[in-house]
N, C-alpha and C positions, 0 to 999 in steps of 0.2 A: 739347873734344872735343863731335862734332857729335851732331845729336838722334839720325841713326839709330844713331853708337856708343852712344849710351845705353840705347836701346829695346835693342838687343845684349845688350849686359851685362845689362839687367832680362832677357830670355830664358834668357841660362845661369843667371843665379840663382834664376829661378822653377821651372827641372826640377830645382836641385836644394831645391826650397820655400824660400830665403831668402827676405829682405825687404828691398827698395833704398828706400834715402832719396831719395824724387823731390821733395820738398818745394819745393827751389830753383824758382821759376817757371820759368827757364831751361831746363829737364830736364821737368817736367810738373805742367801747370795743374791735376791733378788733385789732387795733395799725396802723402805719404808714404805712404798706404795702397797704392799702385799695387804690385805684384806682378810683373805681366804683362799685357802686351796685345801680341797679334800679329794679323795677317791673315792668313788663310786660303782659299786659291782653288782648288775642286778637289782638295781634301784636303792641298794641300801648303804649307807656310808660305811668307809673303811676307817679305821683308825692305828693302822699297824703302820701307817706309813713314816718316814725319819725323817725324809727331806722332799722337796719338791722334784728335783731332778730324779730322785729314785722311784718316785709315785707315776712319773712320765715313762720312766722305764720299766716298771712294773706293768704298766695298762700294755706296752707295746709288745711287750716279751709276749705277754697271756693274750694278747688280742681281747681282750674281754674288759667291760667296764670303761670308764671315761674320767677326767681330769678337771676338776670346775676351779680353776684360779680366778679369783677376784682380786681388780685393782683400784684403786683410787687415785687420779690424778699424775699418774707415773710421771717420769723424768725421761729425758731420750735416751741418757743413759741406762734408766731401769728396764726401760720397756725394750730396748734393744738387746737383753738377755733373754727377755722373755719371748722374742720372735724368732731368738737365736735356738731356743730350746724346743719351740713347737713349730719352727719352720713356716713363718708368717712371711708374706710377700712385702716387700720394702713399701710400695706405696701404700698399703692396708694400715703396716706400722707406722708410715708416719701421720696420718690422718687419724689413729688411735692418739697420738699423743698432743696433736693441736685440736683444740676446742673448736665451736660455732663451726661443726660441720651441720650440714643439709642432712636430715633423713634419707637413705637411700641404702640399699642392698648389691653389694659387689661377689662374684666367686672368684675365685682363686685356686684353679685346678677343683680340689674336694673339701676346700675350704671356703664358708661363707663368712663375711663381712658386713654386720648389718649395722647400721647407724640409726641410735632412737633419740629424737628430743623429748625430753621430760620437763614437764609442768606443773607447777605447785599453786595454788591459791594462797595470796598474803593476806592474814588475816588485820583489818583494819577497823578503828574504832566507826568512822566518820570516813566517805569517801569525799575526797578533795581534787583539786587539779593538778594536783603533784603525788597523788596517791599510787604507789607500786602495787598494782592489784596480780599481776603474773612474774612468775618468776621462771625460769627456762633452765634447764641443765642437759647433760649427754649422757647416753650410754654408748658404749660401742662395745658390738660381741662378736667373739671368732667363734664358730662354730665348725670344728672338725669331724675325723671319725672319730677322733679318740679323747677329744680335751674341747673346752670348753674355757673361753678368757674372754673376763669383762671388764671392761674399765670406765670405769664412773667419775663423771666431770661435774663438779656442783653439789650446792651444799642440800642436796635434798634427793629421792630417788633409790635410795639404799635397798639393797636387794637381802638383806638378811631375815626378814620377815617372809617374802618371797621362798627364801632357800628352807625355810623351815615348811612352809606350807609343801612343797613338792617334797620335801623327806618324807609327809606324811602320807604319799600316796606313792609307794614305791612303785607301782604297778607302771604309770606313766613314767616315772623316772627312770624306770629299765629302758625305756626304748630310745635313751642314748640323747647328745648333746641337744636333739634339735627340739628335745621337749623342755629342754631348758630355755632354747631360743622362742619357742612357742607362750612360753611362761612368762616370758618377758616381756614383751609383745603386748599379751594380755594385760597386765600391770600397768605397760605403761598406758594403753589405750585407754584402761578403766580410770586413770587419774585426768585422761582428757574430758570423761565425762564429767566426774567430781568437779571439775574445773568450770566447765562449762555451765553445770549447774550452780555454781557459786557466784560465778558473772552474771546468772542468770537474775539472780535477789538484786546486783548491783544495777542494773538495767530496770529492772521494776521500780527500784525504789527511786532513780533520777526521771522516769517518767512520771512518776506519781508527783515529785515536786515542780515538774516542767508546766502540769497540767493543775498546779495547786494555784489561787491567787495571792497566795504569799511566798510563790517561789521568790528564790533569789535570782535577777535575771543574770547579772556576771558570772556568781559561782555555777548555775548551772551551765551556761556556754563551757566555761573549764573543765569541769566533770564529764561532760560528754565528749571533748576532743580528748580528755587521757581517758574515758575507756573506749572511745577509738583508735589511741597508738596503743592500748594494753591488747587490747580484741588482734589486731595486726598482728601482732607477736606471738599471741596463742596462734592463729591463722597460720602463721609460717611455720612453726612447729609441726600443726596437725597435720595439713592438707596434703604434703609433700611424701608422706609417708603411703597413700594410698595404693602408689604405684609398687612399692616393695610389699605390700602386704598381697596384693594381686598376684604377686610374682610365685610368693611361698605357697599361696592358697591355689594356684591353676597349674602352674608348671610344675614338671616334675624336676627335682633335684636330686643330686647324690646324698647332699649333706643330711637333707629333709627324708624322715620316715615317711613313708603314704600314708600311714595310719594319721600322722599328726597332720599331714595338709588339709585333714577336714577341721580339724580345730583353727587353722588359720581363717577360714573360712567365716568362723564365727567371729573372731577377732575383726575380720574387715566389715561385717556388720556393724559392728559395734563402733567403728572408726568413719565408716558413714553415716552415721547418727549423729557422729560430734561436729562432723563436718558439716551437716545439715544446721546444727544448732548453730554453729559459726556463722554460716550464710546469712540465717536468720536472724541471729543479734547484729551484724554487718547492717541489714536492709533496716532493720527496727529503729538501730542507733541514727540513721541517714533520716529517716523518717522523722523521730524525733529533734533532729537538729533543725529539722526545715521547720517544725513544728513552732520549735522555740525562737526561732530567727523572723519567721511571721507575727509570733505575740511581739519580741521586741520591736518591730517594724510598726503596730500596732498603737502599741502604746507610746512610741515616739509621735504616732500622728494624732493621738490623743493629747500628748502634751502639748503638740504646736496649736492644735486646735485651741484648747483653755488661753494658750500664750495671745493667741489671733482674737477671742472673745474679749479679753482684758483689755487688751491695747484699745478695741474699739470703744469701751464702755470708757476708757480715760480719756481718748480722743474726744469727747463730747466737750467735758471742762477746759481742755486744753483749746480747743478752738474757740469756747466762747470767752475763755479768758484773756485769751492771745487778742480777740478783736477788741476788747476792752480796753485793753494794755496798749493800743496805739495812741490815747491820751487826744482825739481830735477834739477840736473845742465844743463843735458841731455836732455830736453824737447821740443821737435820740436817745432819749429819758435819760442822760446821764445827770441834768441835773435834778429829774424826778427823786422825792424821798422815798417813791417804793420801787424804785428801779433796782436797785440792789438786791432786795429779799426777791422781788420778780426773778432777775437771772437766775439767781441760787434757786430757786425753787423750780424753774425750768429745765435747769442740768442735774437736779436729783434727780424729775420725775424722767428724763429722758434716758439717765443709767439706771432707772429702776427696771423700765419698760425694754432696755436692750438684755439687761442681766435675766430677767423674766423669760425673754424670747430665746438668748442661751441656753439656757436652764432645761426648758422645753425641750429643746432640740439636742439636748446632751454633749453641750460641747462644754457645760461648767459642771 
Protein backbone atom coordinates (compact mmCIF):
# COMPACT_ATOMS: atom_id res chain seq x y z
CA UNK A 1 0.00 0.00 0.00
CA UNK A 2 1.31 3.49 -0.88
CA UNK A 3 1.98 6.22 1.65
CA UNK A 4 -1.01 8.16 0.33
CA UNK A 5 -3.19 5.13 0.98
CA UNK A 6 -1.85 4.89 4.50
CA UNK A 7 -2.62 8.53 5.23
CA UNK A 8 -6.13 8.13 3.86
CA UNK A 9 -6.62 5.13 6.12
CA UNK A 10 -5.39 7.19 9.08
CA UNK A 11 -7.81 9.99 8.16
CA UNK A 12 -10.77 7.62 8.00
CA UNK A 13 -9.95 6.04 11.35
CA UNK A 14 -9.18 9.44 12.83
CA UNK A 15 -12.78 10.50 12.14
CA UNK A 16 -13.90 7.57 14.28
CA UNK A 17 -11.37 8.42 17.01
CA UNK A 18 -9.35 5.28 16.27
CA UNK A 19 -5.64 4.74 16.62
CA UNK A 20 -3.61 3.13 13.86
CA UNK A 21 -0.33 1.31 14.28
CA UNK A 22 2.08 3.41 12.22
CA UNK A 23 5.23 2.23 13.93
CA UNK A 24 6.67 0.63 10.80
CA UNK A 25 9.36 2.93 9.31
CA UNK A 26 7.88 2.63 5.85
CA UNK A 27 4.54 3.92 7.11
CA UNK A 28 5.43 6.77 9.42
CA UNK A 29 8.73 7.85 10.93
CA UNK A 30 6.85 9.45 13.84
CA UNK A 31 5.72 6.17 15.36
CA UNK A 32 2.49 4.52 16.39
CA UNK A 33 1.20 7.53 18.32
CA UNK A 34 0.02 9.24 15.11
CA UNK A 35 -3.76 9.18 14.84
CA UNK A 36 -4.20 11.55 11.92
CA UNK A 37 -2.29 14.04 9.82
CA UNK A 38 -4.05 16.24 7.29
CA UNK A 39 -3.03 19.25 5.24
CA UNK A 40 -5.67 21.99 4.90
CA UNK A 41 -5.74 24.78 2.38
CA UNK A 42 -8.57 27.32 2.26
CA UNK A 43 -10.38 25.22 4.83
CA UNK A 44 -10.40 22.12 2.64
CA UNK A 45 -8.67 18.81 3.18
CA UNK A 46 -5.80 18.10 0.77
CA UNK A 47 -5.28 14.45 -0.13
CA UNK A 48 -2.11 14.75 -2.22
CA UNK A 49 0.53 14.57 0.53
CA UNK A 50 2.85 11.59 0.73
CA UNK A 51 4.50 12.05 4.15
CA UNK A 52 4.04 14.22 7.19
CA UNK A 53 7.39 15.86 6.63
CA UNK A 54 6.50 16.63 3.01
CA UNK A 55 3.18 18.19 4.00
CA UNK A 56 4.95 20.47 6.49
CA UNK A 57 7.56 21.42 3.93
CA UNK A 58 4.90 22.15 1.31
CA UNK A 59 2.92 24.40 3.63
CA UNK A 60 5.99 26.36 4.62
CA UNK A 61 7.21 26.68 1.07
CA UNK A 62 3.88 27.93 -0.27
CA UNK A 63 3.07 29.88 2.94
CA UNK A 64 -0.54 28.87 2.60
CA UNK A 65 -2.63 26.44 4.62
CA UNK A 66 -1.69 24.45 7.69
CA UNK A 67 -1.07 20.91 8.89
CA UNK A 68 -3.09 19.27 11.65
CA UNK A 69 -1.25 16.39 13.32
CA UNK A 70 -3.10 14.34 15.93
CA UNK A 71 -1.28 12.15 18.44
CA UNK A 72 -2.42 9.85 21.22
CA UNK A 73 -0.14 9.31 24.23
CA UNK A 74 3.18 9.58 22.37
CA UNK A 75 6.40 8.43 23.97
CA UNK A 76 9.28 10.83 24.62
CA UNK A 77 11.16 9.51 21.60
CA UNK A 78 8.17 9.85 19.30
CA UNK A 79 7.32 13.34 20.43
CA UNK A 80 10.94 14.46 20.28
CA UNK A 81 10.78 13.95 16.51
CA UNK A 82 7.51 15.90 16.36
CA UNK A 83 9.03 18.73 18.38
CA UNK A 84 12.03 18.82 16.08
CA UNK A 85 9.84 18.83 12.97
CA UNK A 86 7.66 21.74 14.13
CA UNK A 87 10.23 23.59 16.22
CA UNK A 88 8.36 23.27 19.52
CA UNK A 89 9.82 24.65 22.73
CA UNK A 90 11.48 21.93 24.89
CA UNK A 91 9.51 22.88 28.01
CA UNK A 92 6.19 22.63 26.19
CA UNK A 93 7.28 19.38 24.54
CA UNK A 94 8.08 17.91 27.96
CA UNK A 95 4.65 18.89 29.29
CA UNK A 96 2.94 17.33 26.27
CA UNK A 97 4.45 13.93 26.98
CA UNK A 98 3.79 14.03 30.71
CA UNK A 99 0.10 13.76 31.57
CA UNK A 100 -1.63 15.20 34.67
CA UNK A 101 -1.05 18.82 33.73
CA UNK A 102 -3.24 21.68 34.93
CA UNK A 103 -5.26 23.62 32.33
CA UNK A 104 -3.07 26.47 31.14
CA UNK A 105 -2.05 28.64 28.20
CA UNK A 106 1.55 29.50 27.36
CA UNK A 107 3.07 31.40 24.47
CA UNK A 108 6.45 30.57 22.96
CA UNK A 109 7.27 33.14 20.28
CA UNK A 110 4.51 32.64 17.70
CA UNK A 111 3.33 29.26 19.05
CA UNK A 112 0.55 28.85 21.61
CA UNK A 113 0.58 25.84 23.92
CA UNK A 114 -2.77 25.09 25.59
CA UNK A 115 -3.69 22.31 28.01
CA UNK A 116 -7.31 21.26 28.38
CA UNK A 117 -8.63 18.76 30.91
CA UNK A 118 -11.27 16.55 29.34
CA UNK A 119 -14.01 15.02 31.45
CA UNK A 120 -16.51 12.24 30.86
CA UNK A 121 -19.41 10.92 32.90
CA UNK A 122 -19.13 7.27 33.92
CA UNK A 123 -22.47 5.54 33.57
CA UNK A 124 -23.55 3.40 36.53
CA UNK A 125 -26.72 1.53 37.36
CA UNK A 126 -26.72 2.59 41.00
CA UNK A 127 -24.66 5.15 42.86
CA UNK A 128 -22.61 3.56 45.63
CA UNK A 129 -19.93 4.74 48.05
CA UNK A 130 -17.25 3.56 45.58
CA UNK A 131 -18.80 4.49 42.24
CA UNK A 132 -16.59 6.30 39.74
CA UNK A 133 -18.67 9.19 38.46
CA UNK A 134 -16.21 11.40 36.56
CA UNK A 135 -13.13 10.37 34.62
CA UNK A 136 -10.63 12.87 33.26
CA UNK A 137 -8.09 13.07 30.47
CA UNK A 138 -6.07 15.75 28.72
CA UNK A 139 -5.70 17.40 25.35
CA UNK A 140 -2.57 19.43 24.63
CA UNK A 141 -2.69 21.78 21.65
CA UNK A 142 0.22 23.45 19.87
CA UNK A 143 -1.10 26.18 17.57
CA UNK A 144 1.50 27.77 15.30
CA UNK A 145 1.35 29.88 12.17
CA UNK A 146 1.03 26.87 9.86
CA UNK A 147 0.36 23.87 12.06
CA UNK A 148 -1.75 22.40 14.83
CA UNK A 149 -0.44 19.52 16.90
CA UNK A 150 -2.90 17.87 19.28
CA UNK A 151 -1.78 15.37 21.92
CA UNK A 152 -4.48 13.40 23.66
CA UNK A 153 -4.13 11.48 26.93
CA UNK A 154 -6.86 9.23 28.28
CA UNK A 155 -9.49 6.86 26.99
CA UNK A 156 -12.02 9.52 25.96
CA UNK A 157 -11.97 12.92 24.29
CA UNK A 158 -11.59 11.73 20.71
CA UNK A 159 -11.23 14.57 18.20
CA UNK A 160 -12.43 12.59 15.20
CA UNK A 161 -16.03 13.90 15.25
CA UNK A 162 -14.72 17.41 15.91
CA UNK A 163 -12.54 17.22 12.81
CA UNK A 164 -15.54 16.19 10.73
CA UNK A 165 -17.60 19.09 12.06
CA UNK A 166 -14.85 21.55 11.21
CA UNK A 167 -14.39 20.16 7.72
CA UNK A 168 -18.11 20.69 7.15
CA UNK A 169 -17.54 24.46 7.61
CA UNK A 170 -14.55 25.33 5.35
CA UNK A 171 -15.01 29.07 5.89
CA UNK A 172 -14.33 28.64 9.61
CA UNK A 173 -11.46 26.21 9.09
CA UNK A 174 -9.88 28.58 6.58
CA UNK A 175 -9.15 31.00 9.44
CA UNK A 176 -6.24 28.79 10.40
CA UNK A 177 -4.94 26.97 13.47
CA UNK A 178 -6.74 29.29 15.88
CA UNK A 179 -10.05 28.00 14.50
CA UNK A 180 -9.00 24.49 15.49
CA UNK A 181 -7.93 25.75 18.92
CA UNK A 182 -11.33 27.37 19.42
CA UNK A 183 -13.19 24.25 18.25
CA UNK A 184 -11.27 22.10 20.74
CA UNK A 185 -11.92 24.54 23.59
CA UNK A 186 -15.62 24.68 22.70
CA UNK A 187 -15.80 20.89 22.48
CA UNK A 188 -14.13 20.44 25.88
CA UNK A 189 -16.34 23.01 27.61
CA UNK A 190 -19.49 21.52 26.09
CA UNK A 191 -18.47 18.21 27.64
CA UNK A 192 -18.19 20.01 30.99
CA UNK A 193 -21.82 21.07 30.72
CA UNK A 194 -22.90 17.57 29.72
CA UNK A 195 -21.13 16.07 32.73
CA UNK A 196 -22.49 18.66 35.17
CA UNK A 197 -26.03 17.93 33.99
CA UNK A 198 -25.46 14.20 34.60
CA UNK A 199 -23.96 14.85 38.04
CA UNK A 200 -27.02 16.97 38.84
CA UNK A 201 -29.17 13.85 38.43
CA UNK A 202 -27.00 11.93 40.92
CA UNK A 203 -27.19 14.76 43.44
CA UNK A 204 -30.98 14.97 43.04
CA UNK A 205 -31.28 11.22 43.64
CA UNK A 206 -29.18 11.36 46.80
CA UNK A 207 -31.07 14.40 48.06
CA UNK A 208 -34.40 12.64 47.58
CA UNK A 209 -33.23 9.53 49.42
CA UNK A 210 -31.67 11.48 52.29
CA UNK A 211 -35.01 13.10 53.09
CA UNK A 212 -36.93 9.88 52.53
CA UNK A 213 -38.00 7.99 55.70
CA UNK A 214 -36.77 4.77 54.09
CA UNK A 215 -33.28 6.14 53.38
CA UNK A 216 -30.25 4.03 54.34
CA UNK A 217 -28.30 6.32 56.64
CA UNK A 218 -24.93 4.59 56.25
CA UNK A 219 -25.21 4.27 52.45
CA UNK A 220 -26.34 7.90 52.10
CA UNK A 221 -23.27 9.18 53.95
CA UNK A 222 -20.95 7.12 51.78
CA UNK A 223 -22.59 8.28 48.57
CA UNK A 224 -22.50 11.91 49.63
CA UNK A 225 -18.78 11.73 50.37
CA UNK A 226 -18.16 9.94 47.05
CA UNK A 227 -20.06 12.66 45.19
CA UNK A 228 -17.99 15.31 46.96
CA UNK A 229 -14.75 13.55 45.94
CA UNK A 230 -15.83 13.21 42.32
CA UNK A 231 -17.05 16.79 42.28
CA UNK A 232 -13.64 17.92 43.54
CA UNK A 233 -11.99 16.13 40.63
CA UNK A 234 -14.40 17.82 38.22
CA UNK A 235 -13.68 21.20 39.81
CA UNK A 236 -9.93 20.73 39.39
CA UNK A 237 -10.47 20.13 35.70
CA UNK A 238 -12.89 22.98 35.02
CA UNK A 239 -12.06 25.97 37.22
CA UNK A 240 -8.38 26.52 36.21
CA UNK A 241 -9.41 26.88 32.56
CA UNK A 242 -11.06 30.24 33.26
CA UNK A 243 -7.84 32.27 33.09
CA UNK A 244 -6.55 30.74 29.80
CA UNK A 245 -9.91 31.34 28.13
CA UNK A 246 -9.99 34.89 29.42
CA UNK A 247 -6.58 35.45 27.86
CA UNK A 248 -7.70 33.99 24.53
CA UNK A 249 -10.87 36.08 24.46
CA UNK A 250 -9.45 39.44 25.57
CA UNK A 251 -5.76 39.70 24.70
CA UNK A 252 -4.47 40.09 21.13
CA UNK A 253 -2.24 37.12 20.34
CA UNK A 254 -0.30 36.56 17.15
CA UNK A 255 -1.44 32.95 16.91
CA UNK A 256 -5.14 33.84 17.25
CA UNK A 257 -7.13 35.32 14.39
CA UNK A 258 -8.96 38.50 15.58
CA UNK A 259 -12.26 37.10 14.29
CA UNK A 260 -11.77 33.96 16.38
CA UNK A 261 -11.33 35.99 19.57
CA UNK A 262 -15.07 36.69 19.69
CA UNK A 263 -15.78 32.96 19.55
CA UNK A 264 -13.60 32.42 22.61
CA UNK A 265 -15.82 34.85 24.54
CA UNK A 266 -18.76 32.55 23.87
CA UNK A 267 -16.76 29.58 25.17
CA UNK A 268 -15.89 31.62 28.27
CA UNK A 269 -19.58 32.21 28.91
CA UNK A 270 -20.24 28.46 28.75
CA UNK A 271 -17.33 27.80 31.09
CA UNK A 272 -18.69 30.34 33.59
CA UNK A 273 -21.98 28.47 33.57
CA UNK A 274 -20.21 25.17 34.29
CA UNK A 275 -18.22 26.76 37.13
CA UNK A 276 -21.40 28.22 38.63
CA UNK A 277 -23.05 24.81 38.51
CA UNK A 278 -20.09 23.13 40.20
CA UNK A 279 -19.99 25.82 42.89
CA UNK A 280 -23.70 25.34 43.48
CA UNK A 281 -23.24 21.56 43.65
CA UNK A 282 -20.56 21.98 46.32
CA UNK A 283 -22.81 24.14 48.49
CA UNK A 284 -25.78 21.83 47.93
CA UNK A 285 -23.82 18.71 48.89
CA UNK A 286 -22.57 20.45 52.03
CA UNK A 287 -26.17 21.25 52.97
CA UNK A 288 -27.30 17.69 52.20
CA UNK A 289 -24.49 16.27 54.31
CA UNK A 290 -25.32 18.58 57.22
CA UNK A 291 -28.99 17.64 57.00
CA UNK A 292 -28.08 13.95 56.86
CA UNK A 293 -25.82 14.20 59.91
CA UNK A 294 -28.59 16.08 61.74
CA UNK A 295 -31.00 13.28 60.86
CA UNK A 296 -28.55 10.70 62.15
CA UNK A 297 -28.18 12.65 65.41
CA UNK A 298 -31.95 12.90 65.78
CA UNK A 299 -32.29 9.18 65.13
CA UNK A 300 -29.67 8.42 67.77
CA UNK A 301 -31.49 10.66 70.26
CA UNK A 302 -34.74 8.83 69.55
CA UNK A 303 -33.02 5.49 70.13
CA UNK A 304 -31.56 6.78 73.38
CA UNK A 305 -35.02 7.92 74.54
CA UNK A 306 -36.54 4.54 73.73
CA UNK A 307 -33.82 2.77 75.65
CA UNK A 308 -34.28 5.13 78.60
CA UNK A 309 -38.04 4.64 78.61
CA UNK A 310 -37.80 0.85 78.57
CA UNK A 311 -35.15 0.98 81.29
CA UNK A 312 -37.50 3.05 83.48
CA UNK A 313 -40.32 0.56 82.93
CA UNK A 314 -38.11 -2.41 83.72
CA UNK A 315 -36.79 -0.63 86.83
CA UNK A 316 -40.22 -0.92 88.57
CA UNK A 317 -40.38 -4.75 88.74
CA UNK A 318 -36.65 -4.88 89.35
CA UNK A 319 -36.97 -2.64 92.41
CA UNK A 320 -39.99 -4.42 93.87
CA UNK A 321 -38.70 -7.94 93.34
CA UNK A 322 -35.31 -6.84 94.62
CA UNK A 323 -36.84 -5.69 97.89
CA UNK A 324 -38.74 -8.92 98.44
CA UNK A 325 -35.68 -10.91 97.51
CA UNK A 326 -34.01 -9.80 100.74
CA UNK A 327 -35.90 -12.63 102.66
CA UNK A 328 -36.36 -10.89 106.04
CA UNK A 329 -38.79 -12.67 108.41
CA UNK A 330 -40.76 -9.53 109.34
CA UNK A 331 -41.42 -8.01 105.87
CA UNK A 332 -45.01 -6.68 105.34
CA UNK A 333 -47.50 -9.08 103.77
CA UNK A 334 -44.83 -11.77 103.51
CA UNK A 335 -47.13 -14.43 104.95
CA UNK A 336 -50.40 -12.94 103.65
CA UNK A 337 -52.13 -15.18 101.05
CA UNK A 338 -52.94 -12.24 98.74
CA UNK A 339 -49.55 -10.54 99.03
CA UNK A 340 -48.02 -12.09 95.89
CA UNK A 341 -50.96 -11.34 93.54
CA UNK A 342 -51.15 -7.82 94.95
CA UNK A 343 -47.48 -7.13 94.25
CA UNK A 344 -47.83 -8.46 90.70
CA UNK A 345 -50.85 -6.24 90.14
CA UNK A 346 -49.01 -3.19 91.43
CA UNK A 347 -46.02 -3.94 89.19
CA UNK A 348 -48.26 -4.39 86.13
CA UNK A 349 -50.20 -1.22 86.88
CA UNK A 350 -47.04 0.87 87.37
CA UNK A 351 -45.47 -0.47 84.14
CA UNK A 352 -48.66 0.21 82.19
CA UNK A 353 -48.89 3.79 83.42
CA UNK A 354 -45.23 4.46 82.62
CA UNK A 355 -45.58 2.94 79.13
CA UNK A 356 -48.67 5.06 78.38
CA UNK A 357 -46.91 8.20 79.61
CA UNK A 358 -43.81 7.58 77.47
CA UNK A 359 -45.96 6.72 74.46
CA UNK A 360 -47.93 9.95 74.85
CA UNK A 361 -44.71 11.98 74.96
CA UNK A 362 -43.26 10.31 71.88
CA UNK A 363 -40.52 8.38 73.62
CA UNK A 364 -41.91 5.03 72.51
